[in-house]
mmCIF entry with sequence, helices, sheets and N, C-alpha, C, O atoms, coordinates in Angstrom:
data_MODEL
# 
_entry.id   MODEL 
# 
_entity.id                         1 
_entity.type                       polymer 
_entity.pdbx_number_of_molecules   1 
# 
_entity_poly.entity_id                      1 
_entity_poly.type                           'polypeptide(L)' 
_entity_poly.nstd_linkage                   no 
_entity_poly.nstd_monomer                   no 
_entity_poly.pdbx_seq_one_letter_code       MSDFEFCSMLHSWGCPIEQYVGRQITEDQYKQITGNDYVGGKS 
_entity_poly.pdbx_seq_one_letter_code_can   MSDFEFCSMLHSWGCPIEQYVGRQITEDQYKQITGNDYVGGKS 
_entity_poly.pdbx_strand_id                 A 
# 
loop_
_entity_poly_seq.entity_id 
_entity_poly_seq.num 
_entity_poly_seq.mon_id 
_entity_poly_seq.hetero 
1 1  MET n 
1 2  SER n 
1 3  ASP n 
1 4  PHE n 
1 5  GLU n 
1 6  PHE n 
1 7  CYS n 
1 8  SER n 
1 9  MET n 
1 10 LEU n 
1 11 HIS n 
1 12 SER n 
1 13 TRP n 
1 14 GLY n 
1 15 CYS n 
1 16 PRO n 
1 17 ILE n 
1 18 GLU n 
1 19 GLN n 
1 20 TYR n 
1 21 VAL n 
1 22 GLY n 
1 23 ARG n 
1 24 GLN n 
1 25 ILE n 
1 26 THR n 
1 27 GLU n 
1 28 ASP n 
1 29 GLN n 
1 30 TYR n 
1 31 LYS n 
1 32 GLN n 
1 33 ILE n 
1 34 THR n 
1 35 GLY n 
1 36 ASN n 
1 37 ASP n 
1 38 TYR n 
1 39 VAL n 
1 40 GLY n 
1 41 GLY n 
1 42 LYS n 
1 43 SER n 
# 
_struct_asym.id          A 
_struct_asym.entity_id   1 
# 
loop_
_struct_conf.conf_type_id 
_struct_conf.id 
_struct_conf.pdbx_PDB_helix_id 
_struct_conf.beg_label_comp_id 
_struct_conf.beg_label_asym_id 
_struct_conf.beg_label_seq_id 
_struct_conf.pdbx_beg_PDB_ins_code 
_struct_conf.end_label_comp_id 
_struct_conf.end_label_asym_id 
_struct_conf.end_label_seq_id 
_struct_conf.pdbx_end_PDB_ins_code 
_struct_conf.beg_auth_comp_id 
_struct_conf.beg_auth_asym_id 
_struct_conf.beg_auth_seq_id 
_struct_conf.end_auth_comp_id 
_struct_conf.end_auth_asym_id 
_struct_conf.end_auth_seq_id 
_struct_conf.pdbx_PDB_helix_class 
_struct_conf.details 
_struct_conf.pdbx_PDB_helix_length 
HELX_P HELX_P1 AA1 ASP A 3  ? SER A 12 ? ASP A 3  SER A 12 1 ? 10 
HELX_P HELX_P2 AA2 GLU A 18 ? TYR A 20 ? GLU A 18 TYR A 20 5 ? 3  
HELX_P HELX_P3 AA3 GLU A 27 ? THR A 34 ? GLU A 27 THR A 34 1 ? 8  
# 
_struct_conf_type.id          HELX_P 
_struct_conf_type.criteria    ? 
_struct_conf_type.reference   ? 
# 
loop_
_atom_site.group_PDB 
_atom_site.id 
_atom_site.type_symbol 
_atom_site.label_atom_id 
_atom_site.label_alt_id 
_atom_site.label_comp_id 
_atom_site.label_asym_id 
_atom_site.label_entity_id 
_atom_site.label_seq_id 
_atom_site.pdbx_PDB_ins_code 
_atom_site.Cartn_x 
_atom_site.Cartn_y 
_atom_site.Cartn_z 
_atom_site.occupancy 
_atom_site.B_iso_or_equiv 
_atom_site.pdbx_formal_charge 
_atom_site.auth_seq_id 
_atom_site.auth_comp_id 
_atom_site.auth_asym_id 
_atom_site.auth_atom_id 
_atom_site.pdbx_PDB_model_num 
ATOM 1   N N  . MET A 1 1  ? -6.167  26.023 7.978  1.00 0.00 ? 1  MET A N  1 
ATOM 2   C CA . MET A 1 1  ? -7.437  25.333 7.809  1.00 0.00 ? 1  MET A CA 1 
ATOM 3   C C  . MET A 1 1  ? -7.567  24.298 8.926  1.00 0.00 ? 1  MET A C  1 
ATOM 4   O O  . MET A 1 1  ? -6.658  23.503 9.167  1.00 0.00 ? 1  MET A O  1 
ATOM 5   N N  . SER A 1 2  ? -8.686  24.325 9.581  1.00 0.00 ? 2  SER A N  1 
ATOM 6   C CA . SER A 1 2  ? -8.924  23.365 10.664 1.00 0.00 ? 2  SER A CA 1 
ATOM 7   C C  . SER A 1 2  ? -9.322  22.006 10.087 1.00 0.00 ? 2  SER A C  1 
ATOM 8   O O  . SER A 1 2  ? -9.668  21.892 8.911  1.00 0.00 ? 2  SER A O  1 
ATOM 9   N N  . ASP A 1 3  ? -9.266  20.986 10.933 1.00 0.00 ? 3  ASP A N  1 
ATOM 10  C CA . ASP A 1 3  ? -9.703  19.652 10.511 1.00 0.00 ? 3  ASP A CA 1 
ATOM 11  C C  . ASP A 1 3  ? -11.171 19.679 10.094 1.00 0.00 ? 3  ASP A C  1 
ATOM 12  O O  . ASP A 1 3  ? -11.565 19.019 9.132  1.00 0.00 ? 3  ASP A O  1 
ATOM 13  N N  . PHE A 1 4  ? -11.977 20.451 10.829 1.00 0.00 ? 4  PHE A N  1 
ATOM 14  C CA . PHE A 1 4  ? -13.400 20.574 10.503 1.00 0.00 ? 4  PHE A CA 1 
ATOM 15  C C  . PHE A 1 4  ? -13.580 21.166 9.103  1.00 0.00 ? 4  PHE A C  1 
ATOM 16  O O  . PHE A 1 4  ? -14.372 20.663 8.306  1.00 0.00 ? 4  PHE A O  1 
ATOM 17  N N  . GLU A 1 5  ? -12.839 22.235 8.813  1.00 0.00 ? 5  GLU A N  1 
ATOM 18  C CA . GLU A 1 5  ? -12.936 22.872 7.498  1.00 0.00 ? 5  GLU A CA 1 
ATOM 19  C C  . GLU A 1 5  ? -12.451 21.933 6.390  1.00 0.00 ? 5  GLU A C  1 
ATOM 20  O O  . GLU A 1 5  ? -13.038 21.877 5.310  1.00 0.00 ? 5  GLU A O  1 
ATOM 21  N N  . PHE A 1 6  ? -11.379 21.203 6.673  1.00 0.00 ? 6  PHE A N  1 
ATOM 22  C CA . PHE A 1 6  ? -10.837 20.247 5.708  1.00 0.00 ? 6  PHE A CA 1 
ATOM 23  C C  . PHE A 1 6  ? -11.873 19.177 5.373  1.00 0.00 ? 6  PHE A C  1 
ATOM 24  O O  . PHE A 1 6  ? -12.107 18.872 4.204  1.00 0.00 ? 6  PHE A O  1 
ATOM 25  N N  . CYS A 1 7  ? -12.486 18.613 6.403  1.00 0.00 ? 7  CYS A N  1 
ATOM 26  C CA . CYS A 1 7  ? -13.489 17.570 6.184  1.00 0.00 ? 7  CYS A CA 1 
ATOM 27  C C  . CYS A 1 7  ? -14.731 18.131 5.495  1.00 0.00 ? 7  CYS A C  1 
ATOM 28  O O  . CYS A 1 7  ? -15.345 17.450 4.674  1.00 0.00 ? 7  CYS A O  1 
ATOM 29  N N  . SER A 1 8  ? -15.102 19.360 5.822  1.00 0.00 ? 8  SER A N  1 
ATOM 30  C CA . SER A 1 8  ? -16.238 20.003 5.146  1.00 0.00 ? 8  SER A CA 1 
ATOM 31  C C  . SER A 1 8  ? -15.957 20.154 3.657  1.00 0.00 ? 8  SER A C  1 
ATOM 32  O O  . SER A 1 8  ? -16.832 19.923 2.822  1.00 0.00 ? 8  SER A O  1 
ATOM 33  N N  . MET A 1 9  ? -14.724 20.546 3.333  1.00 0.00 ? 9  MET A N  1 
ATOM 34  C CA . MET A 1 9  ? -14.339 20.712 1.937  1.00 0.00 ? 9  MET A CA 1 
ATOM 35  C C  . MET A 1 9  ? -14.372 19.367 1.209  1.00 0.00 ? 9  MET A C  1 
ATOM 36  O O  . MET A 1 9  ? -14.899 19.276 0.100  1.00 0.00 ? 9  MET A O  1 
ATOM 37  N N  . LEU A 1 10 ? -13.816 18.330 1.823  1.00 0.00 ? 10 LEU A N  1 
ATOM 38  C CA . LEU A 1 10 ? -13.845 17.003 1.204  1.00 0.00 ? 10 LEU A CA 1 
ATOM 39  C C  . LEU A 1 10 ? -15.277 16.561 0.934  1.00 0.00 ? 10 LEU A C  1 
ATOM 40  O O  . LEU A 1 10 ? -15.587 16.051 -0.143 1.00 0.00 ? 10 LEU A O  1 
ATOM 41  N N  . HIS A 1 11 ? -16.150 16.762 1.927  1.00 0.00 ? 11 HIS A N  1 
ATOM 42  C CA . HIS A 1 11 ? -17.555 16.368 1.769  1.00 0.00 ? 11 HIS A CA 1 
ATOM 43  C C  . HIS A 1 11 ? -18.210 17.145 0.628  1.00 0.00 ? 11 HIS A C  1 
ATOM 44  O O  . HIS A 1 11 ? -18.999 16.585 -0.133 1.00 0.00 ? 11 HIS A O  1 
ATOM 45  N N  . SER A 1 12 ? -17.886 18.425 0.508  1.00 0.00 ? 12 SER A N  1 
ATOM 46  C CA . SER A 1 12 ? -18.478 19.232 -0.565 1.00 0.00 ? 12 SER A CA 1 
ATOM 47  C C  . SER A 1 12 ? -18.035 18.748 -1.940 1.00 0.00 ? 12 SER A C  1 
ATOM 48  O O  . SER A 1 12 ? -18.726 18.981 -2.932 1.00 0.00 ? 12 SER A O  1 
ATOM 49  N N  . TRP A 1 13 ? -16.899 18.085 -2.005 1.00 0.00 ? 13 TRP A N  1 
ATOM 50  C CA . TRP A 1 13 ? -16.397 17.517 -3.261 1.00 0.00 ? 13 TRP A CA 1 
ATOM 51  C C  . TRP A 1 13 ? -16.939 16.112 -3.506 1.00 0.00 ? 13 TRP A C  1 
ATOM 52  O O  . TRP A 1 13 ? -16.634 15.500 -4.529 1.00 0.00 ? 13 TRP A O  1 
ATOM 53  N N  . GLY A 1 14 ? -17.738 15.600 -2.577 1.00 0.00 ? 14 GLY A N  1 
ATOM 54  C CA . GLY A 1 14 ? -18.316 14.272 -2.744 1.00 0.00 ? 14 GLY A CA 1 
ATOM 55  C C  . GLY A 1 14 ? -17.460 13.149 -2.193 1.00 0.00 ? 14 GLY A C  1 
ATOM 56  O O  . GLY A 1 14 ? -17.729 11.977 -2.454 1.00 0.00 ? 14 GLY A O  1 
ATOM 57  N N  . CYS A 1 15 ? -16.431 13.495 -1.433 1.00 0.00 ? 15 CYS A N  1 
ATOM 58  C CA . CYS A 1 15 ? -15.550 12.472 -0.857 1.00 0.00 ? 15 CYS A CA 1 
ATOM 59  C C  . CYS A 1 15 ? -16.122 11.973 0.470  1.00 0.00 ? 15 CYS A C  1 
ATOM 60  O O  . CYS A 1 15 ? -16.700 12.759 1.221  1.00 0.00 ? 15 CYS A O  1 
ATOM 61  N N  . PRO A 1 16 ? -15.973 10.696 0.766  1.00 0.00 ? 16 PRO A N  1 
ATOM 62  C CA . PRO A 1 16 ? -16.425 10.177 2.058  1.00 0.00 ? 16 PRO A CA 1 
ATOM 63  C C  . PRO A 1 16 ? -15.535 10.703 3.180  1.00 0.00 ? 16 PRO A C  1 
ATOM 64  O O  . PRO A 1 16 ? -14.321 10.824 3.011  1.00 0.00 ? 16 PRO A O  1 
ATOM 65  N N  . ILE A 1 17 ? -16.137 11.015 4.324  1.00 0.00 ? 17 ILE A N  1 
ATOM 66  C CA . ILE A 1 17 ? -15.349 11.541 5.451  1.00 0.00 ? 17 ILE A CA 1 
ATOM 67  C C  . ILE A 1 17 ? -15.479 10.676 6.699  1.00 0.00 ? 17 ILE A C  1 
ATOM 68  O O  . ILE A 1 17 ? -15.016 11.058 7.773  1.00 0.00 ? 17 ILE A O  1 
ATOM 69  N N  . GLU A 1 18 ? -16.103 9.520  6.561  1.00 0.00 ? 18 GLU A N  1 
ATOM 70  C CA . GLU A 1 18 ? -16.317 8.663  7.730  1.00 0.00 ? 18 GLU A CA 1 
ATOM 71  C C  . GLU A 1 18 ? -15.012 8.283  8.417  1.00 0.00 ? 18 GLU A C  1 
ATOM 72  O O  . GLU A 1 18 ? -14.969 8.157  9.641  1.00 0.00 ? 18 GLU A O  1 
ATOM 73  N N  . GLN A 1 19 ? -13.947 8.099  7.637  1.00 0.00 ? 19 GLN A N  1 
ATOM 74  C CA . GLN A 1 19 ? -12.682 7.662  8.226  1.00 0.00 ? 19 GLN A CA 1 
ATOM 75  C C  . GLN A 1 19 ? -12.039 8.726  9.114  1.00 0.00 ? 19 GLN A C  1 
ATOM 76  O O  . GLN A 1 19 ? -11.108 8.422  9.860  1.00 0.00 ? 19 GLN A O  1 
ATOM 77  N N  . TYR A 1 20 ? -12.522 9.967  9.047  1.00 0.00 ? 20 TYR A N  1 
ATOM 78  C CA . TYR A 1 20 ? -11.964 11.036 9.864  1.00 0.00 ? 20 TYR A CA 1 
ATOM 79  C C  . TYR A 1 20 ? -12.647 11.170 11.221 1.00 0.00 ? 20 TYR A C  1 
ATOM 80  O O  . TYR A 1 20 ? -12.129 11.842 12.113 1.00 0.00 ? 20 TYR A O  1 
ATOM 81  N N  . VAL A 1 21 ? -13.813 10.532 11.383 1.00 0.00 ? 21 VAL A N  1 
ATOM 82  C CA . VAL A 1 21 ? -14.546 10.618 12.648 1.00 0.00 ? 21 VAL A CA 1 
ATOM 83  C C  . VAL A 1 21 ? -13.765 9.875  13.727 1.00 0.00 ? 21 VAL A C  1 
ATOM 84  O O  . VAL A 1 21 ? -13.365 8.726  13.539 1.00 0.00 ? 21 VAL A O  1 
ATOM 85  N N  . GLY A 1 22 ? -13.556 10.540 14.849 1.00 0.00 ? 22 GLY A N  1 
ATOM 86  C CA . GLY A 1 22 ? -12.806 9.943  15.949 1.00 0.00 ? 22 GLY A CA 1 
ATOM 87  C C  . GLY A 1 22 ? -11.321 10.237 15.881 1.00 0.00 ? 22 GLY A C  1 
ATOM 88  O O  . GLY A 1 22 ? -10.604 10.065 16.867 1.00 0.00 ? 22 GLY A O  1 
ATOM 89  N N  . ARG A 1 23 ? -10.859 10.676 14.733 1.00 0.00 ? 23 ARG A N  1 
ATOM 90  C CA . ARG A 1 23 ? -9.445  11.021 14.575 1.00 0.00 ? 23 ARG A CA 1 
ATOM 91  C C  . ARG A 1 23 ? -9.267  12.521 14.422 1.00 0.00 ? 23 ARG A C  1 
ATOM 92  O O  . ARG A 1 23 ? -8.449  13.132 15.110 1.00 0.00 ? 23 ARG A O  1 
ATOM 93  N N  . GLN A 1 24 ? -10.040 13.113 13.513 1.00 0.00 ? 24 GLN A N  1 
ATOM 94  C CA . GLN A 1 24 ? -9.896  14.534 13.243 1.00 0.00 ? 24 GLN A CA 1 
ATOM 95  C C  . GLN A 1 24 ? -11.170 15.321 13.523 1.00 0.00 ? 24 GLN A C  1 
ATOM 96  O O  . GLN A 1 24 ? -11.108 16.518 13.803 1.00 0.00 ? 24 GLN A O  1 
ATOM 97  N N  . ILE A 1 25 ? -12.309 14.671 13.451 1.00 0.00 ? 25 ILE A N  1 
ATOM 98  C CA . ILE A 1 25 ? -13.573 15.334 13.774 1.00 0.00 ? 25 ILE A CA 1 
ATOM 99  C C  . ILE A 1 25 ? -14.391 14.438 14.697 1.00 0.00 ? 25 ILE A C  1 
ATOM 100 O O  . ILE A 1 25 ? -14.197 13.223 14.746 1.00 0.00 ? 25 ILE A O  1 
ATOM 101 N N  . THR A 1 26 ? -15.308 15.066 15.425 1.00 0.00 ? 26 THR A N  1 
ATOM 102 C CA . THR A 1 26 ? -16.173 14.314 16.332 1.00 0.00 ? 26 THR A CA 1 
ATOM 103 C C  . THR A 1 26 ? -17.429 13.865 15.589 1.00 0.00 ? 26 THR A C  1 
ATOM 104 O O  . THR A 1 26 ? -17.694 14.294 14.466 1.00 0.00 ? 26 THR A O  1 
ATOM 105 N N  . GLU A 1 27 ? -18.188 13.001 16.238 1.00 0.00 ? 27 GLU A N  1 
ATOM 106 C CA . GLU A 1 27 ? -19.456 12.563 15.651 1.00 0.00 ? 27 GLU A CA 1 
ATOM 107 C C  . GLU A 1 27 ? -20.408 13.744 15.480 1.00 0.00 ? 27 GLU A C  1 
ATOM 108 O O  . GLU A 1 27 ? -21.156 13.800 14.504 1.00 0.00 ? 27 GLU A O  1 
ATOM 109 N N  . ASP A 1 28 ? -20.384 14.690 16.424 1.00 0.00 ? 28 ASP A N  1 
ATOM 110 C CA . ASP A 1 28 ? -21.234 15.879 16.307 1.00 0.00 ? 28 ASP A CA 1 
ATOM 111 C C  . ASP A 1 28 ? -20.824 16.740 15.116 1.00 0.00 ? 28 ASP A C  1 
ATOM 112 O O  . ASP A 1 28 ? -21.677 17.273 14.406 1.00 0.00 ? 28 ASP A O  1 
ATOM 113 N N  . GLN A 1 29 ? -19.512 16.875 14.897 1.00 0.00 ? 29 GLN A N  1 
ATOM 114 C CA . GLN A 1 29 ? -19.039 17.639 13.745 1.00 0.00 ? 29 GLN A CA 1 
ATOM 115 C C  . GLN A 1 29 ? -19.412 16.939 12.440 1.00 0.00 ? 29 GLN A C  1 
ATOM 116 O O  . GLN A 1 29 ? -19.747 17.598 11.455 1.00 0.00 ? 29 GLN A O  1 
ATOM 117 N N  . TYR A 1 30 ? -19.355 15.611 12.429 1.00 0.00 ? 30 TYR A N  1 
ATOM 118 C CA . TYR A 1 30 ? -19.778 14.844 11.254 1.00 0.00 ? 30 TYR A CA 1 
ATOM 119 C C  . TYR A 1 30 ? -21.229 15.185 10.913 1.00 0.00 ? 30 TYR A C  1 
ATOM 120 O O  . TYR A 1 30 ? -21.575 15.394 9.750  1.00 0.00 ? 30 TYR A O  1 
ATOM 121 N N  . LYS A 1 31 ? -22.072 15.237 11.948 1.00 0.00 ? 31 LYS A N  1 
ATOM 122 C CA . LYS A 1 31 ? -23.486 15.557 11.728 1.00 0.00 ? 31 LYS A CA 1 
ATOM 123 C C  . LYS A 1 31 ? -23.646 16.992 11.220 1.00 0.00 ? 31 LYS A C  1 
ATOM 124 O O  . LYS A 1 31 ? -24.497 17.256 10.371 1.00 0.00 ? 31 LYS A O  1 
ATOM 125 N N  . GLN A 1 32 ? -22.834 17.918 11.734 1.00 0.00 ? 32 GLN A N  1 
ATOM 126 C CA . GLN A 1 32 ? -22.891 19.303 11.261 1.00 0.00 ? 32 GLN A CA 1 
ATOM 127 C C  . GLN A 1 32 ? -22.544 19.379 9.772  1.00 0.00 ? 32 GLN A C  1 
ATOM 128 O O  . GLN A 1 32 ? -23.164 20.134 9.024  1.00 0.00 ? 32 GLN A O  1 
ATOM 129 N N  . ILE A 1 33 ? -21.567 18.607 9.355  1.00 0.00 ? 33 ILE A N  1 
ATOM 130 C CA . ILE A 1 33 ? -21.105 18.644 7.970  1.00 0.00 ? 33 ILE A CA 1 
ATOM 131 C C  . ILE A 1 33 ? -22.092 17.955 7.034  1.00 0.00 ? 33 ILE A C  1 
ATOM 132 O O  . ILE A 1 33 ? -22.441 18.500 5.987  1.00 0.00 ? 33 ILE A O  1 
ATOM 133 N N  . THR A 1 34 ? -22.541 16.757 7.411  1.00 0.00 ? 34 THR A N  1 
ATOM 134 C CA . THR A 1 34 ? -23.338 15.932 6.499  1.00 0.00 ? 34 THR A CA 1 
ATOM 135 C C  . THR A 1 34 ? -24.842 16.061 6.703  1.00 0.00 ? 34 THR A C  1 
ATOM 136 O O  . THR A 1 34 ? -25.620 15.808 5.783  1.00 0.00 ? 34 THR A O  1 
ATOM 137 N N  . GLY A 1 35 ? -25.253 16.453 7.904  1.00 0.00 ? 35 GLY A N  1 
ATOM 138 C CA . GLY A 1 35 ? -26.675 16.486 8.222  1.00 0.00 ? 35 GLY A CA 1 
ATOM 139 C C  . GLY A 1 35 ? -27.208 15.142 8.663  1.00 0.00 ? 35 GLY A C  1 
ATOM 140 O O  . GLY A 1 35 ? -28.400 15.001 8.934  1.00 0.00 ? 35 GLY A O  1 
ATOM 141 N N  . ASN A 1 36 ? -26.327 14.145 8.736  1.00 0.00 ? 36 ASN A N  1 
ATOM 142 C CA . ASN A 1 36 ? -26.720 12.791 9.133  1.00 0.00 ? 36 ASN A CA 1 
ATOM 143 C C  . ASN A 1 36 ? -25.974 12.377 10.394 1.00 0.00 ? 36 ASN A C  1 
ATOM 144 O O  . ASN A 1 36 ? -24.859 12.833 10.650 1.00 0.00 ? 36 ASN A O  1 
ATOM 145 N N  . ASP A 1 37 ? -26.602 11.508 11.177 1.00 0.00 ? 37 ASP A N  1 
ATOM 146 C CA . ASP A 1 37 ? -25.923 10.944 12.338 1.00 0.00 ? 37 ASP A CA 1 
ATOM 147 C C  . ASP A 1 37 ? -24.820 10.007 11.873 1.00 0.00 ? 37 ASP A C  1 
ATOM 148 O O  . ASP A 1 37 ? -24.954 9.338  10.848 1.00 0.00 ? 37 ASP A O  1 
ATOM 149 N N  . TYR A 1 38 ? -23.732 9.960  12.627 1.00 0.00 ? 38 TYR A N  1 
ATOM 150 C CA . TYR A 1 38 ? -22.652 9.019  12.322 1.00 0.00 ? 38 TYR A CA 1 
ATOM 151 C C  . TYR A 1 38 ? -23.042 7.655  12.861 1.00 0.00 ? 38 TYR A C  1 
ATOM 152 O O  . TYR A 1 38 ? -23.356 7.522  14.044 1.00 0.00 ? 38 TYR A O  1 
ATOM 153 N N  . VAL A 1 39 ? -23.026 6.650  12.015 1.00 0.00 ? 39 VAL A N  1 
ATOM 154 C CA . VAL A 1 39 ? -23.448 5.306  12.425 1.00 0.00 ? 39 VAL A CA 1 
ATOM 155 C C  . VAL A 1 39 ? -22.332 4.282  12.267 1.00 0.00 ? 39 VAL A C  1 
ATOM 156 O O  . VAL A 1 39 ? -22.588 3.078  12.270 1.00 0.00 ? 39 VAL A O  1 
ATOM 157 N N  . GLY A 1 40 ? -21.112 4.746  12.133 1.00 0.00 ? 40 GLY A N  1 
ATOM 158 C CA . GLY A 1 40 ? -19.986 3.829  11.968 1.00 0.00 ? 40 GLY A CA 1 
ATOM 159 C C  . GLY A 1 40 ? -19.726 3.026  13.223 1.00 0.00 ? 40 GLY A C  1 
ATOM 160 O O  . GLY A 1 40 ? -20.064 3.448  14.329 1.00 0.00 ? 40 GLY A O  1 
ATOM 161 N N  . GLY A 1 41 ? -19.125 1.870  13.042 1.00 0.00 ? 41 GLY A N  1 
ATOM 162 C CA . GLY A 1 41 ? -18.798 1.006  14.173 1.00 0.00 ? 41 GLY A CA 1 
ATOM 163 C C  . GLY A 1 41 ? -17.613 1.526  14.951 1.00 0.00 ? 41 GLY A C  1 
ATOM 164 O O  . GLY A 1 41 ? -16.758 2.230  14.413 1.00 0.00 ? 41 GLY A O  1 
ATOM 165 N N  . LYS A 1 42 ? -17.570 1.176  16.207 1.00 0.00 ? 42 LYS A N  1 
ATOM 166 C CA . LYS A 1 42 ? -16.441 1.542  17.055 1.00 0.00 ? 42 LYS A CA 1 
ATOM 167 C C  . LYS A 1 42 ? -15.653 0.293  17.353 1.00 0.00 ? 42 LYS A C  1 
ATOM 168 O O  . LYS A 1 42 ? -16.212 -0.744 17.711 1.00 0.00 ? 42 LYS A O  1 
ATOM 169 N N  . SER A 1 43 ? -14.334 0.403  17.200 1.00 0.00 ? 43 SER A N  1 
ATOM 170 C CA . SER A 1 43 ? -13.512 -0.773 17.470 1.00 0.00 ? 43 SER A CA 1 
ATOM 171 C C  . SER A 1 43 ? -12.556 -0.519 18.603 1.00 0.00 ? 43 SER A C  1 
ATOM 172 O O  . SER A 1 43 ? -11.782 -1.404 18.968 1.00 0.00 ? 43 SER A O  1 
# 
C-alpha cells in the first residue's frame, strides 16, 4: 500500500490527514484525496 493509498483510506474513515502533508503526501495529493486545497502552515 502506498502512502497515498494509506492516507486515502484514513480520510475515508474520517481521520484527519493534514499531518501527513509534506512527509508522506504532497499538497497536490492532499487535494486529490480531500477535494480541498491544503492550507496548513509551513514551518
